[in-house]
C-alpha positions in Angstrom: 0.0 0.0 0.0 3.0 2.3 0.1 3.6 2.6 -3.6 1.8 4.7 -6.2 -1.3 3.1 -7.7 -0.5 1.5 -11.1 -1.4 3.3 -14.3 -3.4 0.3 -15.4 -5.7 0.6 -12.3 -9.0 2.6 -12.5 -9.5 5.9 -10.7 -13.1 6.9 -10.1 -14.3 10.4 -9.4 -17.7 11.1 -7.8 -19.0 14.5 -8.5 -18.8 16.2 -11.9 -18.6 19.9 -11.0 -15.5 22.0 -11.9 -13.3 20.3 -9.3 -14.5 16.8 -10.0 -13.8 17.3 -13.8 -10.4 18.7 -13.0 -9.3 15.8 -10.8 -10.6 13.4 -13.4 -8.6 15.1 -16.1 -5.4 15.0 -14.0 -5.8 11.2 -13.4 -6.7 10.6 -17.1 -3.7 12.5 -18.5 -1.5 10.6 -16.0 -2.6 7.4 -17.8 -5.3 5.9 -15.7 -8.6 4.5 -16.8 -11.1 7.0 -15.3 -14.8 6.6 -14.5 -17.0 9.6 -13.6 -20.1 9.3 -11.5 -22.8 11.8 -10.5 -26.1 11.2 -8.8 -27.8 13.5 -11.2 -28.8 11.6 -14.4 -26.8 12.7 -17.5 -24.3 14.8 -15.6 -21.5 12.3 -15.8 -21.9 12.0 -19.6 -21.9 15.8 -19.9 -18.7 15.9 -17.8 -17.0 13.4 -20.1 -17.8 15.6 -23.1 -16.5 18.7 -21.3 -13.2 17.0 -20.5 -12.9 15.8 -24.1 -13.4 19.4 -25.2 -10.6 20.6 -22.9 -8.3 17.9 -24.2 -9.1 19.1 -27.7 -8.0 22.6 -26.8 -4.7 21.2 -25.4 -4.1 19.5 -28.7 -4.9 22.8 -30.6 -2.4 24.6 -28.4 0.3 22.0 -28.9 0.3 20.9 -25.3 -0.9 17.4 -26.1 -0.4 15.0 -29.0 -3.5 14.0 -30.9 -2.6 10.3 -30.4 -2.5 10.9 -26.6 -5.8 12.7 -26.7 -7.4 9.7 -28.6 -5.9 7.2 -26.1 -7.2 9.3 -23.2 -10.7 9.5 -24.6 -10.7 5.7 -24.8 -10.0 5.5 -21.1 -12.7 7.9 -19.9 -16.2 6.6 -19.2 -19.3 7.9 -17.5 -20.8 5.6 -14.9 -24.6 5.5 -14.5 -24.4 3.5 -11.2 -22.0 3.3 -8.3 -21.7 -0.5 -9.0 -19.7 0.5 -12.1 -16.9 1.7 -9.8 -16.4 -1.7 -8.3 -12.9 -2.2 -9.7 -11.6 1.2 -8.8 -8.2 1.4 -7.0 -8.9 4.9 -5.9 -12.2 6.8 -5.5 -12.0 10.6 -5.1 -15.2 12.4 -3.9 -15.8 16.0 -5.0 -19.5 16.6 -4.1 -21.3 19.2 -2.0 -19.7 20.3 1.3 -22.2 18.5 3.5 -20.9 16.1 6.1 -24.0 13.8 6.2 -24.2 13.6 2.4 -20.5 12.7 2.2 -20.8 10.1 5.0 -23.7 8.4 3.2 -21.8 8.3 -0.1 -18.7 6.7 1.4 -20.8 4.1 3.3 -22.2 3.1 -0.1 -18.8 3.2 -1.8 -17.3 0.9 0.9 -19.9 -1.7 0.0 -19.0 -1.3 -3.7 -15.2 -1.3 -4.0 -12.6 -3.8 -2.8 -11.1 -3.6 0.6 -7.7 -2.6 -0.9 -9.1 0.5 -2.6 -8.2 4.0 -1.4 -11.1 6.3 -0.6 -10.4 10.0 -0.7 -12.3 13.3 -0.1 -11.5 16.6 -1.8 -13.2 18.5 1.0 -11.7 22.0 1.8 -13.6 22.8 5.0 -14.9 19.6 6.6 -13.0 17.2 9.0 -11.5 14.3 7.1 -11.8 12.3 10.3 -15.5 13.0 10.6 -16.2 12.1 7.0 -14.5 8.7 7.3 -15.4 8.1 10.9 -18.3 5.7 10.2 -16.5 3.5 7.7 -15.8 -0.1 8.4 -12.2 0.4 7.3 -11.4 4.1 8.1 -7.6 3.4 7.8 -7.8 3.6 4.0 -9.6 7.0 4.0 -7.6 10.1 3.2 -8.1 13.7 2.2 -6.8 14.8 -1.2 -7.3 18.5 -1.4 -6.7 19.8 -4.9 -6.7 23.5 -5.7 -8.8 25.0 -8.5 -8.2 24.6 -11.4 -6.8 21.1 -10.6 -5.2 20.5 -14.0 -3.1 23.7 -13.7 -2.3 24.2 -10.0 0.4 21.8 -8.7 -0.4 21.7 -5.0 -2.3 18.8 -3.4 -2.7 18.6 0.4 -2.6 14.9 1.4 -4.6 14.9 4.7 -4.3 12.2 7.3 -7.5 11.7 9.3 -7.2 10.5 12.9 -7.7 6.9 11.9 -5.9 7.0 8.5 -3.2 4.3 8.2 0.3 5.7 7.4 0.5 3.2 4.5 -2.7 4.6 2.9 -1.5 8.2 3.3 1.9 7.3 1.7 0.2 5.5 -1.2 -2.0 8.5 -1.8 1.0 10.8 -1.6 3.0 8.7 -4.1 0.1 8.5 -6.5 -0.4 12.2 -6.6 3.4 12.7 -7.0 3.3 10.2 -9.9 0.6 12.4 -11.5 3.0 15.3 -11.7 1.6 17.2 -8.8 3.4 18.5 -5.7 1.9 16.8 -2.7 2.4 18.0 0.9 1.5 15.9 4.0 -0.9 17.4 6.5 -2.7 16.3 9.7 -6.5 16.7 9.8 -6.8 20.2 11.2 -9.3 23.0 10.4 -8.3 24.6 7.1 -5.5 22.0 6.6 -2.3 24.0 5.7 -3.3 26.7 3.2 -6.7 27.8 4.5 -5.4 27.8 8.1 -2.1 29.7 7.6 -3.5 32.2 5.0 -6.1 33.8 7.4 -3.9 36.7 8.5 -3.3 37.8 4.9 -6.9 38.8 4.8 -7.6 39.5 8.5 -4.7 41.9 9.1 -5.5 44.0 6.0 -9.2 44.2 7.0 -8.2 45.2 10.5 -5.9 48.0 9.2 -8.9 49.2 7.1 -11.3 49.0 10.1 -8.9 51.0 12.2 -8.8 53.8 9.5 -5.2 53.1 8.7 -5.6 53.0 4.9 -8.1 52.4 2.1 -8.4 49.1 0.3 -6.6 50.2 -2.8 -3.6 51.5 -0.8 -3.4 48.4 1.4 -3.5 46.2 -1.7 -0.8 48.2 -3.4 1.5 48.1 -0.4 1.2 44.3 -0.1 1.8 43.8 -3.8 4.5 46.4 -4.5 6.3 46.3 -1.1 5.4 42.8 0.2 5.7 41.1 -3.2 2.4 39.3 -3.0 0.7 38.5 -6.3 -2.6 40.2 -5.4 -3.8 42.3 -2.5 -6.4 40.8 -0.1 -9.2 43.2 -1.1 -8.9 42.4 -4.8 -8.3 38.7 -4.1 -11.4 38.3 -1.9 -13.5 40.1 -4.6 -12.2 37.5 -7.0 -12.9 34.5 -4.7 -16.2 35.9 -3.5 -16.7 37.6 -0.2 -19.3 35.1 0.9 -16.9 32.2 0.2 -13.8 33.8 1.8 -15.8 34.8 4.9 -17.3 31.4 5.2 -13.9 29.8 5.3 -12.7 32.3 7.9 -15.7 31.7 10.0 -15.4 27.9 9.7 -11.8 28.0 10.8 -12.6 30.4 13.7 -15.5 28.2 14.9 -13.4 25.0 14.5 -10.7 26.5 16.7 -13.3 27.4 19.3 -13.3 31.0 18.4 -9.6 31.5 18.9 -8.9 35.3 18.6 -6.1 34.6 16.1 -8.8 33.7 13.6 -11.5 36.3 14.4 -13.5 37.3 11.3 -13.8 40.8 10.0 -17.0 42.8 10.8 -16.4 44.9 7.7 -16.4 41.8 5.5 -19.5 40.6 7.2 -21.3 43.8 6.3 -20.2 43.3 2.7 -21.7 39.9 2.6 -24.9 41.1 4.3 -25.3 43.8 1.7 -24.9 41.4 -1.2 -21.6 43.0 -2.3 -19.9 39.7 -2.9 -17.2 40.8 -5.4 -16.8 40.3 -9.1 -19.7 37.8 -9.3 -22.2 40.4 -8.0 -20.7 43.4 -9.7 -19.5 45.1 -6.4 -17.4 44.1 -3.5 -14.6 46.1 -2.0 -14.4 47.6 -5.5 -17.1 48.3 -8.1 -17.1 46.1 -11.3 -19.8 47.9 -13.1 -19.2 48.7 -16.7 -16.9 51.7 -17.0 -16.1 51.8 -13.3 -12.5 52.8 -12.5 -10.5 51.1 -9.8 -9.5 53.6 -7.0 -5.9 54.6 -7.1 -3.7 53.9 -4.0 -2.7 56.9 -2.0 0.7 58.1 -3.4 2.6 61.1 -2.2 3.5 64.0 -4.4 7.3 64.5 -5.2 9.3 65.8 -2.3 12.9 66.9 -1.9 15.3 64.3 -0.6 17.9 65.1 2.1 21.5 65.3 0.9 22.8 63.4 3.9 21.5 61.1 6.7 22.9 59.4 9.8 22.3 55.7 10.3 22.5 54.8 14.0 23.2 51.1 14.5 22.1 48.2 12.4 18.7 48.4 10.6 18.1 44.7 11.0 15.8 43.4 8.2 16.1 46.8 6.5 19.9 47.0 6.5 19.9 46.7 2.7 18.5 50.3 2.6 21.8 51.7 3.6 23.5 50.6 0.4 20.5 51.8 -1.6 20.7 55.3 0.0 24.4 55.5 -1.0 23.7 54.4 -4.5 21.1 57.2 -4.8 23.9 59.7 -4.0 22.9 60.4 -0.4 25.8 60.8 2.0 25.4 58.3 4.8 27.2 58.6 8.2 27.3 55.5 10.4 27.1 55.9 14.2 26.3 53.6 17.1 22.7 53.5 18.1 19.4 51.6 18.2 18.7 51.0 14.5 17.4 54.4 13.4 17.9 56.8 10.5 18.2 60.4 11.4 17.3 63.1 8.9 18.7 66.6 8.9 15.4 68.1 10.0 15.5 66.1 13.2 13.0 63.3 12.1 14.0 59.8 13.0 13.0 56.9 10.7 12.4 53.4 12.2 11.5 50.0 10.8 8.1 49.0 11.9 8.3 47.4 15.3 4.7 47.2 16.6 4.8 50.5 18.3 3.1 53.8 17.2 4.5 57.2 16.4 2.2 59.0 18.9 3.9 57.2 21.8 7.0 59.3 21.2 6.3 62.6 22.9 9.7 64.3 22.6 10.8 63.4 19.1 9.3 62.9 15.6 9.3 59.3 14.6 8.2 58.1 11.2 7.9 54.3 10.7 8.5 52.6 7.4 7.1 49.1 6.5 8.8 45.8 6.0 9.6 44.8 2.4 10.3 41.5 0.9 13.2 43.0 -1.0 13.9 46.7 -0.5 15.8 46.9 -3.8 13.0 45.4 -5.8 10.1 47.1 -4.0 8.4 49.8 -6.1 6.4 51.2 -3.1 7.1 51.9 0.5 4.6 52.7 3.2 5.3 55.3 5.9 3.3 56.0 9.0 3.5 59.0 11.4 1.5 60.5 14.2 -1.4 62.8 13.5 -0.2 66.4 13.5 3.4 65.7 12.4 5.0 68.8 10.8 4.4 68.6 7.0 8.1 69.5 6.3 9.3 66.7 8.5 7.1 64.1 6.8 8.0 65.5 3.4 11.7 64.9 4.2 11.0 61.2 4.9 8.9 60.9 1.8 11.6 62.4 -0.4 14.3 60.1 1.0 12.4 57.0 -0.2 11.4 58.7 -3.5 15.1 59.2 -4.1 15.4 55.4 -4.3 12.8 55.4 -7.1 10.0 54.2 -4.8 6.4 55.4 -4.7 5.4 56.4 -1.2 2.1 55.8 0.6 1.6 57.5 3.9 -0.9 55.5 6.1 -2.3 56.1 9.5 -0.5 55.6 12.7 -1.3 51.9 12.9 0.9 49.6 15.1 2.6 47.0 12.9 1.6 48.8 9.7 0.7 46.5 6.8 3.4 44.2 5.6 5.1 43.9 9.0 2.0 42.7 10.9 0.9 40.4 8.0 4.2 38.6 7.7 4.6 38.3 11.5 1.1 36.7 11.8 1.7 34.4 8.9 4.9 33.2 10.5 3.2 32.9 13.9 0.5 30.6 12.6 3.0 28.6 10.5 5.3 28.0 13.5 2.3 27.0 15.6 1.2 24.5 13.0 4.7 22.9 12.9 4.7 22.8 16.7 1.4 21.0 16.7 2.4 18.4 14.2 0.1 19.7 11.4 2.9 19.6 8.8 6.7 20.1 8.4 8.1 23.6 8.0 9.2 22.6 4.5 5.7 21.4 3.5 4.1 24.6 5.0 6.4 26.9 3.0 5.8 24.8 -0.2 2.0 24.9 0.3 1.9 28.6 0.8 4.1 29.3 -2.2 2.2 27.0 -4.5 -1.3 27.1 -3.1 -1.7 30.9 -2.8 1.4 32.2 -4.7 3.1 33.8 -1.7 6.5 35.3 -2.7 8.2 33.3 0.1 7.1 30.6 2.6 6.1 32.2 5.9 8.8 30.4 7.9 11.4 31.0 5.2 10.5 34.7 5.4 10.7 34.8 9.2 14.1 33.2 9.1 15.3 35.8 6.6 14.2 38.7 8.8 15.1 37.0 12.1 12.6 35.2 14.2 13.5 37.4 17.2 12.4 40.5 15.2 9.1 38.8 14.4 8.5 37.8 18.0 9.4 41.4 19.2 6.9 42.9 16.8 4.2 40.5 17.9 4.9 41.2 21.6 4.5 44.9 20.9 1.2 44.3 19.1 0.0 42.1 21.9 0.7 44.9 24.4 -1.4 47.2 22.4 -4.2 44.7 21.6 -4.2 42.4 24.7 -6.8 39.9 23.3 -4.3 37.0 22.6 -4.5 37.6 18.9 -0.9 38.7 18.7 0.7 36.7 21.5 3.6 34.9 19.7 3.3 31.1 19.5 5.7 29.0 21.6 7.1 27.5 18.4 8.0 31.0 17.0 9.6 32.0 20.3 11.6 28.8 20.4 13.0 29.5 17.0 14.1 33.0 18.2 16.0 31.5 21.1 17.6 28.9 18.8 18.9 31.7 16.6 20.3 33.5 19.5 22.0 30.3 20.9 23.6 29.6 17.5 25.0 33.1 17.3 26.6 32.7 20.8 28.4 29.5 19.9 
């Protein structure tokens, strides 16, 4: 049971929606005979025709040989009854997300297929353990969570239920690997890897918006152009559907007994209640009506850059800025200190640390956000206290504009945008590793491939230093004492390990 299922063995897919068709196409192109079943009469035959049409398009685009398309068509069949799946070595379910409906289906499948067949669910929100809990042989039951569109996206989460045998999980893993996918192993936990770890990407952006820190277009632009993310959370949830995204957030929150780290957004709830579900309804965070223009992010007008600056101490994750300032022709003096940049007008610049500018009564502090890569970033976010002298803020703006960056000034929000988002992603990732959900490598792989993050959260935390991440979270926890930002033990442990290695 620990080897991939042979290409000569039948793979059955139950459910012929978009995901079911996609999974069937993956198994078919990999060389298996495939049978499609749907409880609605005629749906399986329609799905077979739809898959055939997609294979035709692959041939037209030169991505599949005509002979291979003909062979695949000969291996694909619609089943009118579950009994026709009797010889399947693997059955993958992709039907409605209803626990009782899935449990009844698998009870029927278990009476149909052989005892050596693998049974798998493609659920994204239900417990794999609960779905397979009533089976006679629950050890052969696994989760195979594909991402849509299944033929294109490489990631598959291979989920072990509480009763899943290791040999069954390994066989499922090896089979998916043989199909050309990138499987990651995962314990049965709410949201699995991707939907669990990704919650702060949305939640922290929504919270900055709710606190009046910045508008959706600006937050999206900062996360894209400074953080390196493919899309911002506001435009992405409009694409996903606000109802769908909020339902996943609420499901994970409820499954973790309303842990504050997963608290949903009231602003998103109001969007759903008002029917503004995103692209599919014509309006979400943004309008998609014909002729509607997307709001532009807040971008500061050109300002004069200082000719010289003083850098006190090491800037930590932002140390690369020193070389960029020098390349821009700005004279840089180095002195001992606490990691600050002093401007001629007296303003001090500091990398986001979880504190707020208004807490500094005797000096002007302007915070700048974390960047994935300060050289590649095309936008930098700054935050300052309300009432800061315009000339002082303009000097800070001009400094970063001298590097060729666009500058967005946001409200005085602790943790800013990229800083708090990356810190919370790393926190949830470290906690998942600590709880045995998945390995650090699998989590980073899942987040890069499943949601196109520019770096895995633990990889990113190691790059900026786990101690810096922990310090930022502790400062946020002091300002928001709900438990949401209290750093996970696994993250703190990584920080101590880094410190111990430096002392050796």
